[in-house]
Backbone as a chain_set.jsonl record, in Angstrom:
{"seq": "XXXXXXXXXXXXXXXXXXXXXXXXXXXXXXXXXXXXXXXXXXXXXXXXXXXXXXXXXXXXXXXXXXXXXXXXXXXXXXXXXXXXXXXXXXXXXXXXXXXXXXXXXXXXXXXXXXXXXXXXXXXXXXXXXXXXXXXXXXXXXXXXXXXXXXXXXXXXXXXXXXXXXXXXXXXXXXXXXX", "coords": {"N": [[1.087, -1.439, 0.026], [0.606, 2.406, -0.882], [0.777, 5.496, 0.832], [0.014, 8.677, 0.235], [0.822, 11.789, 2.057], [-0.566, 14.65, 2.055], [0.905, 16.079, -0.229], [2.605, 18.049, -2.61], [2.743, 18.118, -6.125], [5.111, 18.817, -9.094], [4.725, 18.996, -11.843], [6.013, 18.601, -14.964], [5.077, 20.295, -17.634], [4.74, 22.082, -19.977], [3.342, 24.256, -22.844], [4.783, 25.86, -24.42], [6.828, 24.526, -25.372], [8.309, 22.703, -28.19], [6.888, 20.692, -30.154], [8.645, 18.577, -30.929], [10.04, 17.759, -28.821], [8.151, 16.873, -26.325], [7.342, 14.821, -24.089], [4.577, 12.748, -23.496], [3.459, 11.443, -21.827], [3.235, 11.747, -18.887], [2.938, 11.407, -15.657], [1.005, 12.871, -12.429], [0.877, 11.094, -10.335], [1.008, 7.318, -10.881], [-1.094, 4.77, -9.694], [-0.4, 1.164, -9.561], [-1.963, -1.531, -10.921], [-3.582, -4.455, -8.69], [-2.504, -3.141, -6.74], [-2.672, -0.638, -3.502], [-3.651, 2.647, -3.566], [-3.776, 5.683, -0.988], [-4.582, 8.85, -0.789], [-3.872, 11.321, 0.841], [-5.217, 14.175, 0.91], [-3.52, 17.271, -0.805], [-1.913, 18.05, -3.67], [-1.748, 18.364, -7.052], [-0.213, 18.91, -9.981], [0.526, 19.856, -13.648], [0.983, 18.17, -15.667], [2.165, 16.102, -18.735], [0.626, 14.125, -19.377], [-1.861, 13.372, -17.431], [-3.236, 14.125, -13.915], [-3.342, 12.488, -11.885], [-3.192, 9.124, -12.517], [-4.443, 5.983, -11.984], [-4.719, 2.392, -11.73], [-5.313, 1.216, -9.183], [-6.674, 0.027, -6.068], [-7.982, 2.68, -5.096], [-7.956, 5.372, -2.582], [-9.098, 8.846, -2.11], [-8.727, 10.63, 0.385], [-10.319, 13.484, 2.459], [-9.275, 16.967, 0.696], [-8.341, 16.58, -2.262], [-6.569, 18.08, -4.82], [-6.204, 18.833, -8.559], [-4.932, 20.093, -11.123], [-3.956, 21.939, -14.206], [-3.396, 19.927, -16.173], [-3.48, 17.471, -19.241], [-5.386, 15.796, -18.455], [-7.721, 15.478, -15.491], [-7.962, 13.451, -13.469], [-7.414, 10.295, -13.869], [-8.927, 7.128, -14.178], [-8.617, 3.734, -13.804], [-9.901, 1.88, -11.968], [-11.391, 0.731, -8.965], [-12.134, 3.518, -7.179], [-12.782, 5.512, -4.753], [-13.635, 8.716, -3.027], [-13.455, 11.898, -1.1], [-13.453, 14.994, -1.613], [-12.829, 16.095, -4.467], [-10.837, 18.151, -6.249], [-10.914, 20.261, -9.207], [-8.491, 21.926, -11.778], [-8.873, 23.464, -14.056], [-8.497, 21.712, -16.775], [-6.828, 20.407, -20.186], [-8.597, 18.153, -21.168], [-10.552, 16.977, -19.969], [-11.75, 16.663, -17.152], [-12.455, 14.394, -15.711], [-11.684, 11.149, -16.548], [-12.454, 7.871, -17.019], [-11.468, 4.424, -17.748], [-11.168, 1.049, -18.786], [-9.404, -1.952, -18.736], [-7.85, -5.15, -19.754], [-8.017, -6.178, -17.505], [-9.202, -4.716, -15.48], [-11.643, -2.397, -14.527], [-13.02, 0.634, -14.412], [-14.714, 2.219, -11.595], [-15.904, 5.247, -10.129], [-16.503, 6.913, -6.835], [-17.398, 9.406, -5.9], [-17.929, 11.877, -3.316], [-17.76, 14.559, -3.534], [-17.352, 16.785, -6.172], [-15.142, 20.001, -7.202], [-14.993, 21.921, -9.69], [-13.567, 23.631, -12.05], [-13.324, 25.952, -14.924], [-12.15, 27.403, -17.303], [-12.891, 26.912, -20.646], [-15.483, 26.391, -23.002], [-15.818, 24.375, -24.36], [-15.262, 22.584, -22.895], [-14.886, 19.298, -20.848], [-16.191, 17.462, -18.297], [-16.75, 14.549, -18.123], [-15.365, 11.659, -19.39], [-15.912, 8.956, -20.997], [-13.834, 5.975, -21.667], [-13.74, 3.209, -21.718], [-15.387, 0.213, -21.57], [-18.447, -0.591, -19.718], [-17.862, 0.992, -17.28], [-17.996, 3.319, -14.26], [-19.249, 6.132, -13.017], [-19.549, 8.141, -10.061], [-20.793, 10.747, -8.788], [-21.939, 13.056, -5.918], [-22.172, 14.889, -5.464], [-21.723, 18.252, -6.674], [-19.482, 21.346, -7.41], [-19.39, 23.757, -9.597], [-17.621, 25.858, -11.598], [-17.88, 26.442, -14.156], [-18.295, 26.996, -17.584], [-21.845, 27.179, -19.306], [-21.852, 25.972, -21.092], [-20.66, 23.519, -20.898], [-19.676, 20.36, -21.532], [-21.485, 17.691, -20.751], [-20.821, 14.576, -20.606], [-18.95, 12.419, -22.42], [-18.386, 9.866, -24.605], [-16.825, 6.93, -25.574], [-16.754, 6.06, -29.028], [-17.838, 2.727, -29.576], [-17.117, 2.239, -26.971], [-19.294, 0.332, -24.192], [-21.955, 0.003, -22.071], [-21.765, 2.406, -19.801], [-22.429, 3.697, -17.134], [-23.333, 7.01, -15.407], [-23.734, 8.771, -13.035], [-25.041, 11.621, -11.136], [-25.405, 13.787, -8.696], [-27.943, 16.121, -7.883], [-26.968, 18.767, -7.577], [-25.187, 19.113, -9.857], [-25.77, 18.327, -12.448], [-28.773, 19.414, -14.657], [-31.616, 18.514, -16.542], [-30.004, 17.423, -18.563], [-27.836, 19.067, -18.653], [-24.838, 20.783, -17.251], [-24.728, 21.832, -13.62], [-24.04, 25.332, -12.81], [-22.139, 26.916, -10.327], [-22.949, 29.456, -8.443], [-21.673, 33.147, -8.688], [-19.917, 33.837, -6.499], [-19.613, 36.872, -4.656]], "CA": [[-0.067, 0.397, 0.067], [1.47, 3.388, -0.527], [0.34, 6.771, 1.071], [0.706, 10.344, 0.244], [0.102, 12.487, 2.746], [-0.434, 16.405, 1.851], [1.965, 16.076, -1.009], [2.261, 18.974, -3.614], [3.808, 17.476, -6.831], [4.15, 20.126, -10.236], [5.178, 18.415, -13.511], [7.176, 19.616, -16.456], [3.998, 20.545, -18.991], [5.501, 23.756, -21.049], [2.599, 24.924, -23.507], [5.87, 26.616, -25.315], [8.121, 23.394, -25.807], [8.414, 22.682, -29.944], [6.204, 18.951, -30.201], [9.485, 17.306, -30.481], [10.466, 17.296, -27.027], [7.299, 16.833, -25.316], [7.021, 13.121, -23.246], [3.497, 13.106, -23.51], [3.026, 10.166, -21.192], [3.691, 11.864, -17.887], [1.591, 11.083, -14.312], [1.502, 13.194, -10.941], [1.076, 9.584, -9.631], [0.224, 6.634, -10.766], [-1.242, 3.682, -8.968], [-0.695, 0.108, -10.48], [-2.848, -2.868, -10.301], [-3.318, -4.972, -7.523], [-1.984, -2.46, -5.332], [-3.306, -0.406, -2.949], [-3.446, 3.667, -3.23], [-4.534, 6.552, -1.031], [-4.25, 9.866, -1.485], [-4.569, 11.884, 1.63], [-5.257, 15.743, 0.842], [-2.468, 17.108, -1.323], [-2.113, 18.935, -4.921], [-0.707, 17.353, -8.195], [-0.226, 19.405, -11.254], [0.972, 20.414, -14.988], [1.407, 17.399, -16.194], [1.492, 16.378, -19.858], [-1.075, 13.611, -19.095], [-3.295, 12.684, -15.791], [-2.271, 14.75, -12.805], [-3.461, 11.433, -10.896], [-3.667, 7.875, -13.253], [-4.543, 4.793, -11.348], [-5.469, 1.04, -11.821], [-5.029, 0.28, -7.815], [-7.545, -0.009, -5.507], [-7.658, 4.074, -4.883], [-9.236, 5.868, -2.065], [-8.753, 9.873, -1.787], [-9.305, 11.103, 1.17], [-9.425, 15.319, 2.622], [-9.357, 17.8, -0.738], [-7.227, 16.258, -3.115], [-6.456, 19.158, -6.221], [-5.317, 17.903, -9.549], [-4.573, 20.955, -12.089], [-3.546, 22.475, -15.584], [-2.798, 18.873, -16.87], [-3.828, 16.637, -19.551], [-6.766, 15.047, -17.644], [-7.224, 15.638, -13.875], [-8.298, 12.315, -12.775], [-7.859, 8.884, -14.811], [-8.928, 5.872, -13.528], [-8.989, 2.653, -14.21], [-10.32, 0.836, -11.306], [-12.176, 1.092, -8.135], [-12.177, 4.654, -6.314], [-13.32, 6.208, -3.328], [-13.104, 9.859, -2.831], [-14.181, 12.846, -0.392], [-13.427, 16.072, -2.352], [-12.168, 16.36, -5.749], [-11.101, 19.738, -6.512], [-10.293, 20.107, -10.673], [-8.426, 22.999, -12.362], [-8.406, 23.781, -15.807], [-7.803, 20.383, -17.285], [-6.705, 20.73, -21.219], [-8.836, 17.246, -21.717], [-11.527, 16.83, -19.194], [-11.761, 16.442, -15.386], [-12.145, 12.727, -14.89], [-11.222, 9.941, -17.249], [-13.018, 6.44, -16.671], [-10.64, 3.689, -18.508], [-10.729, 0.113, -18.892], [-7.658, -2.931, -19.078], [-8.256, -6.254, -19.458], [-7.932, -7.174, -15.84], [-9.673, -3.719, -14.18], [-12.811, -1.693, -14.936], [-13.042, 2.292, -14.164], [-15.925, 2.421, -11.009], [-15.385, 6.36, -8.944], [-17.802, 7.341, -6.469], [-16.635, 10.845, -5.218], [-18.878, 12.372, -2.734], [-18.194, 16.078, -4.24], [-16.267, 17.271, -7.431], [-15.074, 21.369, -7.104], [-14.534, 22.008, -10.619], [-12.688, 25.288, -12.388], [-12.643, 25.395, -16.254], [-13.004, 28.596, -18.745], [-13.098, 26.123, -21.384], [-16.397, 26.56, -22.967], [-15.856, 23.234, -25.022], [-14.92, 21.063, -21.568], [-15.696, 18.006, -20.637], [-16.53, 17.012, -16.948], [-16.226, 12.992, -17.344], [-15.198, 11.292, -20.283], [-15.616, 7.455, -20.754], [-13.17, 4.9, -22.685], [-13.434, 1.778, -21.22], [-16.832, -0.477, -21.394], [-19.031, -0.768, -18.061], [-17.475, 2.3, -16.628], [-19.621, 3.848, -13.58], [-18.841, 7.426, -12.431], [-20.88, 8.365, -9.395], [-20.81, 11.871, -8.03], [-23.363, 13.179, -5.072], [-22.372, 16.669, -4.977], [-20.593, 19.662, -7.761], [-19.789, 22.676, -7.404], [-19.23, 23.437, -11.022], [-17.22, 27.08, -11.973], [-17.73, 26.2, -15.437], [-19.214, 27.424, -18.446], [-22.821, 26.405, -19.237], [-22.22, 25.11, -22.595], [-19.416, 22.232, -20.467], [-20.132, 18.869, -21.757], [-21.661, 16.311, -18.935], [-20.275, 13.469, -20.694], [-18.37, 12.188, -23.291], [-18.377, 7.931, -24.593], [-15.5, 6.749, -27.169], [-16.919, 5.116, -30.096], [-17.971, 1.234, -28.969], [-18.026, 1.56, -25.466], [-21.232, 0.47, -23.968], [-22.429, -0.208, -21.087], [-21.717, 3.093, -18.972], [-22.822, 4.21, -16.343], [-22.914, 8.162, -15.071], [-24.37, 8.747, -12.011], [-24.558, 12.651, -11.013], [-26.597, 14.543, -7.852], [-28.695, 17.416, -8.554], [-26.246, 19.962, -7.883], [-24.052, 18.544, -10.777], [-26.643, 18.142, -13.419], [-30.258, 19.647, -14.315], [-31.798, 18.282, -17.467], [-28.748, 17.403, -19.103], [-26.805, 20.153, -18.305], [-24.299, 21.488, -15.874], [-25.61, 23.349, -12.879], [-22.917, 26.249, -13.266], [-22.208, 27.363, -9.355], [-23.355, 31.202, -8.323], [-20.793, 33.331, -8.601], [-19.243, 34.558, -5.171], [-19.293, 38.585, -4.269]], "C": [[1.139, 1.119, 0.112], [0.284, 4.4, -0.356], [0.884, 7.417, 1.287], [-0.484, 11.336, 1.27], [0.193, 14.465, 2.594], [0.619, 16.63, 0.588], [1.683, 17.472, -2.072], [3.56, 18.412, -4.936], [3.468, 18.264, -8.348], [5.456, 19.279, -11.137], [5.942, 19.796, -14.331], [6.556, 20.646, -17.657], [4.616, 22.258, -19.386], [4.701, 23.689, -22.322], [3.84, 25.176, -24.782], [6.954, 25.677, -25.944], [7.694, 23.041, -27.002], [7.562, 21.096, -29.445], [7.205, 18.083, -30.069], [9.876, 16.826, -29.387], [9.79, 17.085, -25.86], [7.043, 15.334, -25.231], [5.211, 13.384, -22.844], [2.437, 12.432, -22.053], [3.489, 10.592, -19.635], [2.749, 12.17, -16.954], [2.018, 11.776, -13.609], [2.074, 12.081, -10.113], [0.52, 8.7, -10.363], [0.355, 4.991, -9.841], [-1.419, 2.1, -10.373], [-1.688, -1.08, -10.101], [-2.877, -3.559, -9.546], [-2.824, -4.512, -6.615], [-3.091, -1.462, -4.609], [-2.889, 1.098, -2.998], [-4.085, 4.866, -2.542], [-3.614, 7.847, -0.743], [-4.968, 10.704, 0.065], [-3.946, 13.711, 1.489], [-4.239, 15.985, -0.674], [-2.882, 18.2, -3.199], [-1.088, 18.043, -6.029], [-1.228, 18.548, -9.818], [0.467, 19.516, -12.347], [1.406, 19.198, -15.807], [1.208, 17.184, -17.699], [0.383, 15.173, -20.304], [-2.056, 13.702, -18.032], [-1.921, 13.316, -14.712], [-2.51, 13.525, -12.015], [-3.841, 10.155, -12.373], [-3.656, 6.675, -12.241], [-5.122, 3.917, -11.584], [-5.657, 0.721, -9.979], [-6.21, 0.534, -7.319], [-7.364, 1.893, -4.469], [-8.965, 4.576, -3.735], [-8.585, 7.932, -2.019], [-9.42, 10.41, -0.725], [-8.994, 13.006, 1.917], [-10.065, 16.13, 1.166], [-8.45, 17.023, -1.185], [-7.432, 17.354, -4.596], [-5.496, 18.621, -7.345], [-5.731, 19.519, -10.481], [-3.897, 21.394, -13.342], [-2.71, 21.25, -15.981], [-3.688, 17.833, -17.785], [-5.579, 16.806, -19.549], [-6.43, 15.537, -16.069], [-7.317, 14.497, -13.343], [-8.204, 11.459, -13.815], [-7.671, 7.603, -14.223], [-9.258, 5.154, -14.052], [-9.539, 1.337, -13.729], [-10.942, 1.379, -10.232], [-11.369, 2.301, -7.518], [-12.692, 5.154, -6.055], [-13.086, 7.615, -3.048], [-14.04, 10.611, -2.021], [-14.623, 13.93, -1.442], [-12.374, 15.982, -3.244], [-12.108, 18.191, -6.279], [-10.031, 19.695, -7.862], [-10.417, 21.287, -11.66], [-7.918, 23.189, -13.889], [-7.749, 22.761, -16.757], [-7.773, 20.615, -18.925], [-7.334, 19.717, -21.903], [-10.469, 16.54, -21.016], [-11.158, 16.479, -17.867], [-11.993, 15.1, -14.788], [-12.64, 12.248, -16.318], [-11.798, 8.484, -16.979], [-12.696, 5.129, -18.086], [-11.307, 2.39, -17.981], [-9.471, -0.575, -19.127], [-8.22, -4.356, -18.985], [-8.891, -6.561, -18.168], [-9.115, -5.984, -14.777], [-10.952, -2.705, -14.818], [-12.839, -0.433, -13.966], [-14.773, 2.19, -12.98], [-15.595, 3.917, -10.113], [-16.717, 6.37, -8.206], [-17.161, 8.272, -5.85], [-17.98, 11.163, -4.836], [-18.991, 13.754, -3.079], [-16.975, 16.397, -5.271], [-16.258, 18.92, -7.031], [-14.442, 21.141, -8.393], [-14.191, 23.678, -11.243], [-12.271, 25.239, -13.88], [-13.035, 26.603, -16.966], [-12.848, 27.767, -20.185], [-14.815, 26.009, -21.702], [-16.931, 25.495, -23.97], [-15.364, 22.126, -23.598], [-15.582, 19.897, -21.826], [-15.605, 17.665, -18.801], [-16.176, 15.623, -16.685], [-16.28, 12.48, -19.032], [-15.192, 9.483, -20.111], [-15.067, 7.05, -22.294], [-13.2, 3.642, -22.347], [-14.948, 1.106, -21.203], [-16.81, -0.5, -20.234], [-18.385, 0.024, -17.336], [-18.955, 2.868, -15.792], [-18.905, 5.062, -12.869], [-19.816, 7.602, -11.596], [-20.269, 9.969, -8.813], [-21.67, 12.607, -7.342], [-23.53, 14.407, -5.042], [-21.237, 17.196, -5.873], [-20.735, 20.9, -7.021], [-18.731, 22.8, -8.406], [-18.918, 25.359, -11.156], [-16.842, 27.182, -13.269], [-18.364, 27.042, -16.136], [-20.395, 26.647, -18.601], [-22.977, 25.7, -20.083], [-21.07, 23.826, -22.112], [-19.917, 21.037, -21.259], [-19.856, 17.894, -20.771], [-20.852, 15.325, -19.505], [-19.92, 12.778, -22.408], [-18.433, 10.303, -23.903], [-17.486, 7.732, -25.977], [-16.635, 6.014, -27.71], [-16.868, 3.374, -29.454], [-18.148, 1.251, -27.69], [-19.395, 1.667, -25.246], [-21.072, 0.401, -22.276], [-21.799, 0.719, -19.67], [-22.72, 3.652, -17.872], [-22.839, 5.936, -15.482], [-23.994, 8.611, -14.161], [-24.089, 10.245, -11.262], [-25.842, 13.785, -9.686], [-26.756, 15.755, -8.096], [-28.182, 18.972, -8.583], [-25.254, 19.97, -9.082], [-25.083, 19.027, -11.831], [-28.307, 18.544, -13.379], [-30.818, 19.537, -15.626], [-31.202, 18.753, -18.788], [-27.794, 18.246, -19.36], [-26.317, 20.775, -17.035], [-24.934, 22.658, -15.142], [-23.952, 24.303, -12.437], [-23.463, 26.951, -11.583], [-22.464, 29.066, -9.218], [-21.581, 31.366, -8.036], [-20.664, 34.51, -6.973], [-19.199, 36.304, -5.452], [-18.396, 38.785, -3.584]], "O": [[2.205, 0.886, 0.68], [-0.78, 4.379, -0.973], [1.868, 7.457, 2.026], [-1.698, 11.534, 1.306], [1.026, 15.231, 3.08], [1.174, 17.725, 0.676], [0.522, 17.84, -2.25], [4.78, 18.329, -4.793], [2.346, 18.421, -8.828], [6.666, 19.116, -10.981], [6.21, 20.998, -14.317], [7.166, 21.457, -18.353], [4.728, 23.298, -18.738], [5.296, 23.001, -23.152], [3.726, 24.694, -25.909], [7.761, 25.998, -26.816], [6.464, 23.013, -27.04], [7.787, 20.573, -28.354], [7.102, 17.05, -29.407], [10.027, 15.648, -29.063], [10.274, 17.058, -24.728], [6.591, 14.694, -26.181], [4.807, 14.158, -21.977], [1.355, 12.732, -21.548], [4.164, 9.725, -19.081], [1.849, 12.984, -17.164], [3.247, 11.845, -13.585], [3.127, 11.995, -9.482], [-0.614, 9.028, -10.711], [1.337, 4.339, -9.489], [-2.066, 1.971, -11.412], [-2.036, -1.363, -8.954], [-1.686, -3.637, -9.246], [-2.592, -5.177, -5.605], [-4.249, -1.442, -5.028], [-1.76, 1.243, -2.529], [-4.994, 5.35, -3.216], [-2.401, 7.907, -0.541], [-6.164, 10.717, 0.355], [-2.882, 14.257, 1.781], [-4.175, 15.099, -1.526], [-3.897, 18.788, -3.572], [-0.083, 17.354, -5.85], [-2.305, 18.756, -10.377], [1.582, 19.122, -12.005], [2.271, 19.386, -16.662], [0.296, 17.832, -18.212], [-0.433, 15.219, -21.224], [-3.121, 14.302, -18.178], [-0.698, 13.206, -14.624], [-1.603, 13.462, -11.186], [-4.757, 10.428, -13.149], [-2.578, 6.524, -11.667], [-6.311, 4.175, -11.771], [-6.329, -0.282, -9.737], [-6.948, 1.256, -7.99], [-6.734, 2.087, -3.43], [-10.181, 4.395, -3.781], [-7.369, 8.027, -1.851], [-10.619, 10.671, -0.819], [-7.923, 13.612, 1.911], [-11.173, 15.871, 0.698], [-7.592, 16.715, -0.358], [-8.449, 17.29, -5.288], [-4.379, 18.129, -7.184], [-6.879, 19.951, -10.389], [-2.793, 20.853, -13.287], [-1.495, 21.376, -16.135], [-4.626, 17.301, -17.192], [-6.466, 17.425, -20.137], [-5.348, 15.855, -15.576], [-6.506, 14.434, -12.42], [-8.885, 11.748, -14.799], [-6.617, 7.083, -13.856], [-10.146, 5.348, -14.882], [-9.692, 0.266, -14.317], [-11.157, 2.586, -10.343], [-10.155, 2.208, -7.338], [-13.464, 5.644, -6.879], [-11.905, 7.71, -2.712], [-15.23, 10.299, -2.023], [-15.707, 13.934, -2.026], [-11.199, 15.82, -2.916], [-12.959, 19.041, -6.538], [-8.857, 19.324, -7.836], [-11.429, 21.712, -12.218], [-6.869, 23.055, -14.52], [-6.7, 22.939, -17.376], [-8.85, 21.117, -19.247], [-7.124, 19.735, -23.115], [-11.247, 15.779, -21.591], [-10.068, 15.94, -17.675], [-11.769, 14.775, -13.622], [-13.557, 12.683, -17.014], [-10.833, 7.942, -16.44], [-13.413, 4.95, -19.071], [-11.94, 2.438, -16.926], [-8.522, 0.019, -19.64], [-9.042, -4.628, -18.111], [-9.985, -7.058, -17.903], [-9.663, -6.289, -13.717], [-10.72, -2.403, -15.988], [-12.668, -0.605, -12.759], [-15.857, 2.103, -13.555], [-14.841, 3.636, -9.181], [-17.784, 5.986, -8.686], [-16.219, 7.898, -5.151], [-18.98, 10.941, -5.519], [-20.099, 14.285, -3.002], [-15.789, 16.202, -5.009], [-17.314, 19.3, -6.526], [-13.497, 20.355, -8.466], [-14.656, 24.704, -10.748], [-11.222, 24.701, -14.233], [-14.224, 26.803, -17.214], [-12.546, 28.641, -20.998], [-15.51, 25.583, -20.779], [-18.081, 25.52, -24.408], [-15.216, 20.908, -23.696], [-16.452, 19.557, -22.627], [-14.474, 17.775, -18.328], [-15.593, 15.235, -15.673], [-17.151, 12.897, -19.794], [-14.563, 8.881, -19.241], [-15.416, 7.392, -23.423], [-12.392, 2.944, -22.959], [-15.737, 1.843, -20.612], [-15.8, -0.466, -19.532], [-18.326, -0.536, -16.241], [-20.139, 2.929, -16.123], [-17.948, 4.812, -12.136], [-20.958, 7.354, -11.982], [-19.099, 10.014, -8.434], [-22.503, 13.055, -8.131], [-24.545, 15.038, -4.745], [-20.09, 16.749, -5.874], [-21.636, 21.361, -6.319], [-17.608, 22.298, -8.357], [-19.833, 26.129, -10.861], [-15.833, 27.771, -13.657], [-19.037, 27.897, -15.559], [-20.335, 25.492, -18.179], [-23.883, 24.871, -20.171], [-20.621, 23.164, -23.048], [-21.096, 21.248, -21.543], [-18.862, 17.433, -20.209], [-19.902, 15.106, -18.754], [-20.722, 12.766, -23.342], [-18.592, 9.583, -22.918], [-17.551, 8.292, -27.071], [-17.412, 5.403, -26.976], [-15.845, 2.94, -28.925], [-19.009, 0.582, -27.119], [-20.283, 2.416, -25.651], [-20.137, 0.745, -21.553], [-21.416, 0.125, -18.663], [-23.867, 3.985, -18.169], [-21.93, 5.86, -14.655], [-25.125, 8.804, -14.605], [-22.984, 10.306, -10.723], [-26.893, 14.328, -10.025], [-25.849, 16.485, -8.495], [-28.609, 19.955, -9.188], [-24.515, 20.948, -9.189], [-25.158, 20.244, -12.004], [-29.05, 18.194, -12.461], [-30.594, 20.594, -16.216], [-31.441, 19.635, -19.611], [-26.979, 18.113, -20.273], [-26.979, 21.17, -16.075], [-25.399, 23.741, -15.499], [-22.992, 23.811, -11.843], [-24.6, 27.379, -11.386], [-22.026, 29.79, -10.112], [-20.701, 30.623, -7.6], [-21.211, 35.565, -6.65], [-18.728, 36.79, -6.48], [-18.106, 39.938, -3.267]]}, "num_chains": 1, "name": "protein.A"}
């Protein structure tokens, strides 16, 4: 079992580097299948790929922040969490995938998302039979944000969002604070 407590990890993503120097598959933290990963608080930001990429049995405790990576949270296995704060991913806040051995099954108590992209994505499914459940949201995003995207050929997905996340198929935008 690997436990990370209040870690701040900052990657090397730089949009100004020429394409030939990019190494596109760097993650903030990666959990391998048949392992257990516990993240207690912390921040993971500015990675070429995902801030957190896990195939492990994963638990997020307290407030875990992902920021400025291609994908905030990329999950391939079972994951339960308290609060995930996701800021300005380049290709979606949460990605639910599957491998021959494990399938994404996420349950978050709360998602707090910040995004300026009018074409942004809340949840993407790239694996068959994936499940994402989010009980509550605080979404500081454009009203045009896409709720979900399902990769062609992927079936059996299940997205369960609480009433503060989606209404009538559209994201519920959090009120602006004064």
